[in-house]
PDB file as gemmi writes it, atoms N, CA and C in Angstrom:
CRYST1    1.000    1.000    1.000  90.00  90.00  90.00 P 1                      
ATOM      1  N   UNK A   1      91.654 -14.700  14.160  1.00  0.00           N  
ATOM      2  CA  UNK A   1      93.073 -14.405  13.953  1.00  0.00           C  
ATOM      3  C   UNK A   1      93.641 -14.380  15.552  1.00  0.00           C  
ATOM      4  N   UNK A   2      94.899 -14.999  15.699  1.00  0.00           N  
ATOM      5  CA  UNK A   2      95.559 -14.821  16.980  1.00  0.00           C  
ATOM      6  C   UNK A   2      96.260 -13.753  17.256  1.00  0.00           C  
ATOM      7  N   UNK A   3      96.475 -12.939  18.569  1.00  0.00           N  
ATOM      8  CA  UNK A   3      97.221 -12.407  18.896  1.00  0.00           C  
ATOM      9  C   UNK A   3      98.546 -12.470  18.794  1.00  0.00           C  
ATOM     10  N   UNK A   4      98.927 -13.501  18.672  1.00  0.00           N  
ATOM     11  CA  UNK A   4     100.463 -14.022  18.026  1.00  0.00           C  
ATOM     12  C   UNK A   4     101.066 -13.292  16.891  1.00  0.00           C  
ATOM     13  N   UNK A   5     100.035 -12.685  16.110  1.00  0.00           N  
ATOM     14  CA  UNK A   5     100.245 -12.299  14.620  1.00  0.00           C  
ATOM     15  C   UNK A   5     101.193 -11.056  15.077  1.00  0.00           C  
ATOM     16  N   UNK A   6     100.808 -10.099  15.802  1.00  0.00           N  
ATOM     17  CA  UNK A   6     101.609  -9.214  16.294  1.00  0.00           C  
ATOM     18  C   UNK A   6     102.903  -9.178  16.593  1.00  0.00           C  
ATOM     19  N   UNK A   7     103.578 -10.388  17.133  1.00  0.00           N  
ATOM     20  CA  UNK A   7     104.998 -10.753  17.635  1.00  0.00           C  
ATOM     21  C   UNK A   7     105.656 -11.420  16.329  1.00  0.00           C  
ATOM     22  N   UNK A   8     105.109 -11.480  15.287  1.00  0.00           N  
ATOM     23  CA  UNK A   8     105.867 -12.280  14.145  1.00  0.00           C  
ATOM     24  C   UNK A   8     107.400 -11.732  13.906  1.00  0.00           C  
ATOM     25  N   UNK A   9     107.269 -10.394  13.712  1.00  0.00           N  
ATOM     26  CA  UNK A   9     108.490  -9.487  13.193  1.00  0.00           C  
ATOM     27  C   UNK A   9     109.175  -9.242  14.476  1.00  0.00           C  
ATOM     28  N   UNK A  10     110.294  -9.485  14.744  1.00  0.00           N  
ATOM     29  CA  UNK A  10     111.144  -8.762  15.937  1.00  0.00           C  
ATOM     30  C   UNK A  10     111.609  -7.614  15.618  1.00  0.00           C  
ATOM     31  N   UNK A  11     111.603  -6.943  16.558  1.00  0.00           N  
ATOM     32  CA  UNK A  11     112.417  -5.492  16.634  1.00  0.00           C  
ATOM     33  C   UNK A  11     114.110  -5.728  16.220  1.00  0.00           C  
ATOM     34  N   UNK A  12     114.495  -4.901  15.702  1.00  0.00           N  
ATOM     35  CA  UNK A  12     115.937  -4.925  15.204  1.00  0.00           C  
ATOM     36  C   UNK A  12     116.942  -4.597  16.741  1.00  0.00           C  
ATOM     37  N   UNK A  13     116.483  -3.714  17.300  1.00  0.00           N  
ATOM     38  CA  UNK A  13     116.922  -3.252  18.449  1.00  0.00           C  
ATOM     39  C   UNK A  13     116.506  -3.652  19.892  1.00  0.00           C  
ATOM     40  N   UNK A  14     117.085  -3.912  20.750  1.00  0.00           N  
ATOM     41  CA  UNK A  14     116.311  -4.342  22.148  1.00  0.00           C  
ATOM     42  C   UNK A  14     117.109  -3.378  23.130  1.00  0.00           C  
ATOM     43  N   UNK A  15     116.624  -3.505  24.362  1.00  0.00           N  
ATOM     44  CA  UNK A  15     117.085  -2.917  25.726  1.00  0.00           C  
ATOM     45  C   UNK A  15     118.198  -3.698  26.387  1.00  0.00           C  
ATOM     46  N   UNK A  16     117.681  -4.949  26.659  1.00  0.00           N  
ATOM     47  CA  UNK A  16     118.853  -5.840  27.448  1.00  0.00           C  
ATOM     48  C   UNK A  16     118.606  -7.294  26.812  1.00  0.00           C  
ATOM     49  N   UNK A  17     119.589  -8.098  27.037  1.00  0.00           N  
ATOM     50  CA  UNK A  17     119.718  -9.199  26.209  1.00  0.00           C  
ATOM     51  C   UNK A  17     118.357 -10.240  26.782  1.00  0.00           C  
ATOM     52  N   UNK A  18     117.607  -9.834  27.801  1.00  0.00           N  
ATOM     53  CA  UNK A  18     116.464 -10.663  28.203  1.00  0.00           C  
ATOM     54  C   UNK A  18     115.175 -10.452  27.503  1.00  0.00           C  
ATOM     55  N   UNK A  19     115.404  -9.286  26.972  1.00  0.00           N  
ATOM     56  CA  UNK A  19     113.982  -8.557  26.162  1.00  0.00           C  
ATOM     57  C   UNK A  19     113.500  -9.810  25.169  1.00  0.00           C  
ATOM     58  N   UNK A  20     114.580 -10.247  24.244  1.00  0.00           N  
ATOM     59  CA  UNK A  20     113.935 -11.091  22.915  1.00  0.00           C  
ATOM     60  C   UNK A  20     113.329 -12.516  23.655  1.00  0.00           C  
ATOM     61  N   UNK A  21     113.979 -12.737  24.896  1.00  0.00           N  
ATOM     62  CA  UNK A  21     113.320 -13.720  25.335  1.00  0.00           C  
ATOM     63  C   UNK A  21     112.022 -13.585  26.045  1.00  0.00           C  
ATOM     64  N   UNK A  22     112.052 -12.452  26.756  1.00  0.00           N  
ATOM     65  CA  UNK A  22     110.495 -12.062  26.944  1.00  0.00           C  
ATOM     66  C   UNK A  22     109.314 -11.929  25.801  1.00  0.00           C  
ATOM     67  N   UNK A  23     109.915 -11.659  24.782  1.00  0.00           N  
ATOM     68  CA  UNK A  23     109.209 -11.279  23.493  1.00  0.00           C  
ATOM     69  C   UNK A  23     108.747 -12.938  23.272  1.00  0.00           C  
ATOM     70  N   UNK A  24     109.504 -13.532  23.017  1.00  0.00           N  
ATOM     71  CA  UNK A  24     109.278 -15.102  22.705  1.00  0.00           C  
ATOM     72  C   UNK A  24     108.188 -15.529  23.790  1.00  0.00           C  
ATOM     73  N   UNK A  25     108.607 -15.408  24.998  1.00  0.00           N  
ATOM     74  CA  UNK A  25     107.424 -15.911  26.040  1.00  0.00           C  
ATOM     75  C   UNK A  25     105.975 -15.238  25.904  1.00  0.00           C  
ATOM     76  N   UNK A  26     105.912 -13.962  25.594  1.00  0.00           N  
ATOM     77  CA  UNK A  26     104.634 -13.440  25.237  1.00  0.00           C  
ATOM     78  C   UNK A  26     103.935 -14.096  23.734  1.00  0.00           C  
ATOM     79  N   UNK A  27     104.988 -14.320  22.994  1.00  0.00           N  
ATOM     80  CA  UNK A  27     104.450 -14.781  21.437  1.00  0.00           C  
ATOM     81  C   UNK A  27     103.835 -16.168  21.817  1.00  0.00           C  
ATOM     82  N   UNK A  28     104.344 -17.032  22.544  1.00  0.00           N  
ATOM     83  CA  UNK A  28     103.983 -18.253  22.818  1.00  0.00           C  
ATOM     84  C   UNK A  28     102.749 -18.363  23.711  1.00  0.00           C  
ATOM     85  N   UNK A  29     102.483 -17.457  24.470  1.00  0.00           N  
ATOM     86  CA  UNK A  29     101.446 -17.362  25.302  1.00  0.00           C  
ATOM     87  C   UNK A  29     100.258 -16.891  24.366  1.00  0.00           C  
ATOM     88  N   UNK A  30     100.828 -15.943  23.388  1.00  0.00           N  
ATOM     89  CA  UNK A  30      99.572 -15.316  22.541  1.00  0.00           C  
ATOM     90  C   UNK A  30      98.869 -16.254  21.317  1.00  0.00           C  
ATOM     91  N   UNK A  31      99.575 -17.265  21.146  1.00  0.00           N  
ATOM     92  CA  UNK A  31      99.361 -18.430  20.257  1.00  0.00           C  
ATOM     93  C   UNK A  31      97.754 -18.889  20.208  1.00  0.00           C  
ATOM     94  N   UNK A  32      97.471 -18.755  21.758  1.00  0.00           N  
ATOM     95  CA  UNK A  32      96.035 -19.336  21.929  1.00  0.00           C  
ATOM     96  C   UNK A  32      95.030 -18.447  22.488  1.00  0.00           C  
ATOM     97  N   UNK A  33      95.458 -17.267  22.091  1.00  0.00           N  
ATOM     98  CA  UNK A  33      94.646 -15.830  22.573  1.00  0.00           C  
ATOM     99  C   UNK A  33      94.077 -15.267  21.316  1.00  0.00           C  
ATOM    100  N   UNK A  34      92.950 -14.814  21.414  1.00  0.00           N  
ATOM    101  CA  UNK A  34      92.448 -13.966  20.321  1.00  0.00           C  
ATOM    102  C   UNK A  34      92.662 -12.666  20.670  1.00  0.00           C  
ATOM    103  N   UNK A  35      92.201 -11.759  19.666  1.00  0.00           N  
ATOM    104  CA  UNK A  35      92.665 -10.443  19.533  1.00  0.00           C  
ATOM    105  C   UNK A  35      92.084  -9.753  20.697  1.00  0.00           C  
ATOM    106  N   UNK A  36      92.545  -8.568  21.457  1.00  0.00           N  
ATOM    107  CA  UNK A  36      92.172  -7.760  22.062  1.00  0.00           C  
ATOM    108  C   UNK A  36      92.157  -6.425  21.983  1.00  0.00           C  
ATOM    109  N   UNK A  37      91.910  -5.578  22.921  1.00  0.00           N  
ATOM    110  CA  UNK A  37      92.173  -4.166  22.811  1.00  0.00           C  
ATOM    111  C   UNK A  37      93.506  -3.789  22.800  1.00  0.00           C  
ATOM    112  N   UNK A  38      93.984  -2.601  22.305  1.00  0.00           N  
ATOM    113  CA  UNK A  38      95.410  -2.354  22.608  1.00  0.00           C  
ATOM    114  C   UNK A  38      95.499  -1.943  24.088  1.00  0.00           C  
ATOM    115  N   UNK A  39      94.455  -1.303  24.981  1.00  0.00           N  
ATOM    116  CA  UNK A  39      94.568  -1.325  26.048  1.00  0.00           C  
ATOM    117  C   UNK A  39      94.665  -2.744  26.941  1.00  0.00           C  
ATOM    118  N   UNK A  40      94.023  -3.295  26.481  1.00  0.00           N  
ATOM    119  CA  UNK A  40      93.903  -4.876  27.290  1.00  0.00           C  
ATOM    120  C   UNK A  40      95.380  -5.377  26.982  1.00  0.00           C  
ATOM    121  N   UNK A  41      96.103  -5.270  25.722  1.00  0.00           N  
ATOM    122  CA  UNK A  41      97.450  -5.836  25.512  1.00  0.00           C  
ATOM    123  C   UNK A  41      98.505  -5.225  26.329  1.00  0.00           C  
ATOM    124  N   UNK A  42      98.186  -3.885  26.711  1.00  0.00           N  
ATOM    125  CA  UNK A  42      99.423  -3.473  27.628  1.00  0.00           C  
ATOM    126  C   UNK A  42      99.023  -3.990  29.116  1.00  0.00           C  
ATOM    127  N   UNK A  43      97.988  -4.055  29.616  1.00  0.00           N  
ATOM    128  CA  UNK A  43      97.675  -4.772  30.781  1.00  0.00           C  
ATOM    129  C   UNK A  43      98.056  -5.974  30.807  1.00  0.00           C  
ATOM    130  N   UNK A  44      98.036  -6.754  29.694  1.00  0.00           N  
ATOM    131  CA  UNK A  44      98.589  -8.299  29.748  1.00  0.00           C  
ATOM    132  C   UNK A  44      99.798  -8.240  29.769  1.00  0.00           C  
ATOM    133  N   UNK A  45     100.634  -7.431  29.013  1.00  0.00           N  
ATOM    134  CA  UNK A  45     101.836  -7.447  29.156  1.00  0.00           C  
ATOM    135  C   UNK A  45     102.542  -7.055  30.361  1.00  0.00           C  
ATOM    136  N   UNK A  46     101.796  -6.101  31.269  1.00  0.00           N  
ATOM    137  CA  UNK A  46     102.328  -5.891  32.360  1.00  0.00           C  
ATOM    138  C   UNK A  46     102.138  -7.074  33.478  1.00  0.00           C  
ATOM    139  N   UNK A  47     101.106  -7.577  33.066  1.00  0.00           N  
ATOM    140  CA  UNK A  47     100.691  -8.868  34.213  1.00  0.00           C  
ATOM    141  C   UNK A  47     101.861 -10.057  33.814  1.00  0.00           C  
ATOM    142  N   UNK A  48     102.040 -10.302  32.795  1.00  0.00           N  
ATOM    143  CA  UNK A  48     103.123 -11.110  32.275  1.00  0.00           C  
ATOM    144  C   UNK A  48     104.542 -10.830  32.836  1.00  0.00           C  
ATOM    145  N   UNK A  49     104.779  -9.536  32.726  1.00  0.00           N  
ATOM    146  CA  UNK A  49     106.255  -9.131  33.523  1.00  0.00           C  
ATOM    147  C   UNK A  49     106.315  -9.285  34.860  1.00  0.00           C  
ATOM    148  N   UNK A  50     105.152  -9.022  35.425  1.00  0.00           N  
ATOM    149  CA  UNK A  50     105.011  -9.295  36.583  1.00  0.00           C  
ATOM    150  C   UNK A  50     104.955 -10.741  37.243  1.00  0.00           C  
ATOM    151  N   UNK A  51     104.383 -11.685  36.363  1.00  0.00           N  
ATOM    152  CA  UNK A  51     104.331 -13.054  36.602  1.00  0.00           C  
ATOM    153  C   UNK A  51     105.838 -13.829  36.415  1.00  0.00           C  
ATOM    154  N   UNK A  52     106.497 -13.048  35.561  1.00  0.00           N  
ATOM    155  CA  UNK A  52     107.799 -13.999  35.240  1.00  0.00           C  
ATOM    156  C   UNK A  52     108.944 -13.276  36.022  1.00  0.00           C  
ATOM    157  N   UNK A  53     108.921 -11.931  36.526  1.00  0.00           N  
ATOM    158  CA  UNK A  53     109.906 -11.014  37.179  1.00  0.00           C  
ATOM    159  C   UNK A  53     109.696 -10.944  38.538  1.00  0.00           C  
ATOM    160  N   UNK A  54     108.132 -10.677  38.927  1.00  0.00           N  
ATOM    161  CA  UNK A  54     108.125 -10.692  40.469  1.00  0.00           C  
ATOM    162  C   UNK A  54     108.193  -9.090  40.686  1.00  0.00           C  
ATOM    163  N   UNK A  55     108.396  -8.228  39.595  1.00  0.00           N  
ATOM    164  CA  UNK A  55     108.461  -6.726  39.569  1.00  0.00           C  
ATOM    165  C   UNK A  55     107.473  -5.850  38.880  1.00  0.00           C  
ATOM    166  N   UNK A  56     106.965  -4.942  39.243  1.00  0.00           N  
ATOM    167  CA  UNK A  56     105.891  -4.234  38.129  1.00  0.00           C  
ATOM    168  C   UNK A  56     106.629  -3.737  36.953  1.00  0.00           C  
ATOM    169  N   UNK A  57     106.048  -3.604  35.945  1.00  0.00           N  
ATOM    170  CA  UNK A  57     106.734  -2.910  34.666  1.00  0.00           C  
ATOM    171  C   UNK A  57     106.148  -1.358  34.839  1.00  0.00           C  
ATOM    172  N   UNK A  58     107.154  -0.495  34.974  1.00  0.00           N  
ATOM    173  CA  UNK A  58     107.032   0.648  35.264  1.00  0.00           C  
ATOM    174  C   UNK A  58     108.011   1.413  34.122  1.00  0.00           C  
ATOM    175  N   UNK A  59     107.686   2.725  33.855  1.00  0.00           N  
ATOM    176  CA  UNK A  59     108.620   3.823  33.342  1.00  0.00           C  
ATOM    177  C   UNK A  59     109.717   4.342  34.041  1.00  0.00           C  
ATOM    178  N   UNK A  60     109.879   3.616  35.214  1.00  0.00           N  
ATOM    179  CA  UNK A  60     110.756   4.399  36.141  1.00  0.00           C  
ATOM    180  C   UNK A  60     112.380   4.234  35.349  1.00  0.00           C  
ATOM    181  N   UNK A  61     113.159   5.348  35.222  1.00  0.00           N  
ATOM    182  CA  UNK A  61     114.322   5.213  34.530  1.00  0.00           C  
ATOM    183  C   UNK A  61     115.261   4.291  35.287  1.00  0.00           C  
ATOM    184  N   UNK A  62     115.899   3.246  34.553  1.00  0.00           N  
ATOM    185  CA  UNK A  62     116.824   2.620  35.105  1.00  0.00           C  
ATOM    186  C   UNK A  62     116.516   1.302  35.777  1.00  0.00           C  
ATOM    187  N   UNK A  63     115.150   0.932  35.628  1.00  0.00           N  
ATOM    188  CA  UNK A  63     114.580  -0.056  36.498  1.00  0.00           C  
ATOM    189  C   UNK A  63     114.461  -1.363  35.430  1.00  0.00           C  
ATOM    190  N   UNK A  64     114.878  -2.435  35.761  1.00  0.00           N  
ATOM    191  CA  UNK A  64     114.665  -3.544  35.085  1.00  0.00           C  
ATOM    192  C   UNK A  64     114.571  -4.998  35.823  1.00  0.00           C  
ATOM    193  N   UNK A  65     114.104  -5.983  35.427  1.00  0.00           N  
ATOM    194  CA  UNK A  65     114.165  -7.269  36.189  1.00  0.00           C  
ATOM    195  C   UNK A  65     115.259  -8.058  35.660  1.00  0.00           C  
ATOM    196  N   UNK A  66     115.831  -9.168  36.233  1.00  0.00           N  
ATOM    197  CA  UNK A  66     116.621 -10.169  35.948  1.00  0.00           C  
ATOM    198  C   UNK A  66     115.777 -11.567  35.946  1.00  0.00           C  
ATOM    199  N   UNK A  67     115.491 -12.185  34.943  1.00  0.00           N  
ATOM    200  CA  UNK A  67     114.641 -13.486  34.832  1.00  0.00           C  
ATOM    201  C   UNK A  67     115.718 -14.600  34.507  1.00  0.00           C  
ATOM    202  N   UNK A  68     115.771 -15.407  35.480  1.00  0.00           N  
ATOM    203  CA  UNK A  68     116.632 -16.512  35.407  1.00  0.00           C  
ATOM    204  C   UNK A  68     116.343 -17.392  33.994  1.00  0.00           C  
ATOM    205  N   UNK A  69     114.945 -17.686  33.680  1.00  0.00           N  
ATOM    206  CA  UNK A  69     114.713 -18.467  32.636  1.00  0.00           C  
ATOM    207  C   UNK A  69     115.235 -17.716  31.276  1.00  0.00           C  
ATOM    208  N   UNK A  70     115.494 -16.462  31.320  1.00  0.00           N  
ATOM    209  CA  UNK A  70     115.753 -15.611  30.151  1.00  0.00           C  
ATOM    210  C   UNK A  70     117.139 -15.399  30.148  1.00  0.00           C  
ATOM    211  N   UNK A  71     118.051 -16.050  30.900  1.00  0.00           N  
ATOM    212  CA  UNK A  71     119.462 -15.928  31.074  1.00  0.00           C  
ATOM    213  C   UNK A  71     120.123 -16.742  30.322  1.00  0.00           C  
ATOM    214  N   UNK A  72     120.706 -16.365  29.235  1.00  0.00           N  
ATOM    215  CA  UNK A  72     121.527 -17.030  28.340  1.00  0.00           C  
ATOM    216  C   UNK A  72     123.111 -16.720  28.130  1.00  0.00           C  
ATOM    217  N   UNK A  73     123.630 -16.059  28.679  1.00  0.00           N  
ATOM    218  CA  UNK A  73     124.823 -15.630  28.718  1.00  0.00           C  
ATOM    219  C   UNK A  73     124.831 -14.147  28.073  1.00  0.00           C  
ATOM    220  N   UNK A  74     126.025 -13.447  28.563  1.00  0.00           N  
ATOM    221  CA  UNK A  74     126.226 -11.945  28.125  1.00  0.00           C  
ATOM    222  C   UNK A  74     126.222 -11.088  29.416  1.00  0.00           C  
ATOM    223  N   UNK A  75     126.663  -9.824  29.275  1.00  0.00           N  
ATOM    224  CA  UNK A  75     126.732  -8.877  30.473  1.00  0.00           C  
ATOM    225  C   UNK A  75     125.064  -8.401  31.094  1.00  0.00           C  
ATOM    226  N   UNK A  76     124.184  -8.371  30.174  1.00  0.00           N  
ATOM    227  CA  UNK A  76     122.820  -7.955  30.764  1.00  0.00           C  
ATOM    228  C   UNK A  76     122.018  -9.437  30.769  1.00  0.00           C  
ATOM    229  N   UNK A  77     122.549 -10.548  30.581  1.00  0.00           N  
ATOM    230  CA  UNK A  77     121.939 -11.650  30.460  1.00  0.00           C  
ATOM    231  C   UNK A  77     120.736 -11.787  31.420  1.00  0.00           C  
ATOM    232  N   UNK A  78     119.716 -12.109  31.038  1.00  0.00           N  
ATOM    233  CA  UNK A  78     118.453 -12.232  31.525  1.00  0.00           C  
ATOM    234  C   UNK A  78     117.466 -10.985  31.907  1.00  0.00           C  
ATOM    235  N   UNK A  79     118.366  -9.817  31.521  1.00  0.00           N  
ATOM    236  CA  UNK A  79     117.706  -8.583  31.753  1.00  0.00           C  
ATOM    237  C   UNK A  79     116.359  -8.185  31.109  1.00  0.00           C  
ATOM    238  N   UNK A  80     115.562  -7.759  31.630  1.00  0.00           N  
ATOM    239  CA  UNK A  80     114.348  -7.133  30.822  1.00  0.00           C  
ATOM    240  C   UNK A  80     114.320  -5.598  30.996  1.00  0.00           C  
ATOM    241  N   UNK A  81     114.438  -5.012  30.072  1.00  0.00           N  
ATOM    242  CA  UNK A  81     114.685  -3.497  30.433  1.00  0.00           C  
ATOM    243  C   UNK A  81     113.184  -2.836  30.318  1.00  0.00           C  
ATOM    244  N   UNK A  82     112.709  -2.478  31.676  1.00  0.00           N  
ATOM    245  CA  UNK A  82     111.106  -1.558  31.552  1.00  0.00           C  
ATOM    246  C   UNK A  82     111.402  -0.491  30.609  1.00  0.00           C  
ATOM    247  N   UNK A  83     112.574   0.444  30.456  1.00  0.00           N  
ATOM    248  CA  UNK A  83     112.249   1.626  29.531  1.00  0.00           C  
ATOM    249  C   UNK A  83     112.044   1.082  28.223  1.00  0.00           C  
ATOM    250  N   UNK A  84     112.720   0.068  27.583  1.00  0.00           N  
ATOM    251  CA  UNK A  84     112.496  -0.226  26.462  1.00  0.00           C  
ATOM    252  C   UNK A  84     111.075  -1.024  26.469  1.00  0.00           C  
ATOM    253  N   UNK A  85     110.535  -1.601  27.023  1.00  0.00           N  
ATOM    254  CA  UNK A  85     109.084  -2.071  26.989  1.00  0.00           C  
ATOM    255  C   UNK A  85     108.299  -1.181  27.158  1.00  0.00           C  
ATOM    256  N   UNK A  86     108.234  -0.137  27.870  1.00  0.00           N  
ATOM    257  CA  UNK A  86     107.148   1.236  28.077  1.00  0.00           C  
ATOM    258  C   UNK A  86     107.600   2.130  26.791  1.00  0.00           C  
ATOM    259  N   UNK A  87     108.825   2.468  26.410  1.00  0.00           N  
ATOM    260  CA  UNK A  87     108.938   3.427  25.014  1.00  0.00           C  
ATOM    261  C   UNK A  87     108.949   2.726  23.873  1.00  0.00           C  
ATOM    262  N   UNK A  88     109.290   1.563  23.638  1.00  0.00           N  
ATOM    263  CA  UNK A  88     109.563   0.729  22.313  1.00  0.00           C  
ATOM    264  C   UNK A  88     108.521  -0.510  22.070  1.00  0.00           C  
ATOM    265  N   UNK A  89     108.673  -1.398  22.930  1.00  0.00           N  
ATOM    266  CA  UNK A  89     107.945  -2.650  22.752  1.00  0.00           C  
ATOM    267  C   UNK A  89     106.582  -2.470  22.929  1.00  0.00           C  
ATOM    268  N   UNK A  90     105.782  -2.014  23.835  1.00  0.00           N  
ATOM    269  CA  UNK A  90     104.312  -1.691  24.086  1.00  0.00           C  
ATOM    270  C   UNK A  90     103.949  -0.965  22.994  1.00  0.00           C  
ATOM    271  N   UNK A  91     104.505   0.093  22.908  1.00  0.00           N  
ATOM    272  CA  UNK A  91     104.013   1.054  21.593  1.00  0.00           C  
ATOM    273  C   UNK A  91     103.869   0.403  20.410  1.00  0.00           C  
ATOM    274  N   UNK A  92     105.048  -0.432  19.909  1.00  0.00           N  
ATOM    275  CA  UNK A  92     105.203  -1.058  18.796  1.00  0.00           C  
ATOM    276  C   UNK A  92     103.993  -2.086  18.551  1.00  0.00           C  
ATOM    277  N   UNK A  93     103.906  -3.062  19.649  1.00  0.00           N  
ATOM    278  CA  UNK A  93     102.792  -4.042  19.612  1.00  0.00           C  
ATOM    279  C   UNK A  93     101.374  -3.378  19.692  1.00  0.00           C  
ATOM    280  N   UNK A  94     101.086  -2.140  20.389  1.00  0.00           N  
ATOM    281  CA  UNK A  94      99.881  -1.718  20.142  1.00  0.00           C  
ATOM    282  C   UNK A  94      99.346  -1.084  18.895  1.00  0.00           C  
ATOM    283  N   UNK A  95     100.449  -0.558  18.313  1.00  0.00           N  
ATOM    284  CA  UNK A  95     100.209  -0.037  16.858  1.00  0.00           C  
ATOM    285  C   UNK A  95     100.004  -1.215  15.766  1.00  0.00           C  
ATOM    286  N   UNK A  96     100.893  -2.340  16.023  1.00  0.00           N  
ATOM    287  CA  UNK A  96     100.560  -3.754  15.192  1.00  0.00           C  
ATOM    288  C   UNK A  96      99.103  -4.048  15.479  1.00  0.00           C  
ATOM    289  N   UNK A  97      98.578  -4.214  16.626  1.00  0.00           N  
ATOM    290  CA  UNK A  97      97.412  -4.553  17.110  1.00  0.00           C  
ATOM    291  C   UNK A  97      96.401  -3.604  16.336  1.00  0.00           C  
ATOM    292  N   UNK A  98      96.431  -2.490  16.610  1.00  0.00           N  
ATOM    293  CA  UNK A  98      95.393  -1.598  16.208  1.00  0.00           C  
ATOM    294  C   UNK A  98      95.324  -1.494  14.613  1.00  0.00           C  
ATOM    295  N   UNK A  99      96.386  -1.738  13.848  1.00  0.00           N  
ATOM    296  CA  UNK A  99      96.231  -2.088  12.451  1.00  0.00           C  
ATOM    297  C   UNK A  99      95.533  -2.962  12.186  1.00  0.00           C  
ATOM    298  N   UNK A 100      95.426  -4.111  12.997  1.00  0.00           N  
ATOM    299  CA  UNK A 100      94.792  -5.334  12.748  1.00  0.00           C  
ATOM    300  C   UNK A 100      93.035  -5.239  12.840  1.00  0.00           C  
ATOM    301  N   UNK A 101      92.573  -4.394  13.761  1.00  0.00           N  
ATOM    302  CA  UNK A 101      91.473  -4.274  14.486  1.00  0.00           C  
ATOM    303  C   UNK A 101      90.658  -3.406  13.356  1.00  0.00           C  
TER     304      UNK A 101                                                      
END                                                                             
């Protein structure tokens, strides 16, 4: 079973417009990965965020990154919201992964 399974169903709400593109970026990378632990998943997501944005993924309020490859128009185009990922995205993915293990 591949890690990409946990990315199948997208959330209905996002933080910024770049968040769905970061989700898709992670899903594509996960297509070639076996299942890992929930803690490893969080570290992997943080490493990918750093790789695409040049910034650390933290829970610092109001922090975000703008990633040019995720910019497709709109006010927060390309923006990837740290708070959304720390409070919503990562916990959701970790719970889906835990259910598979």
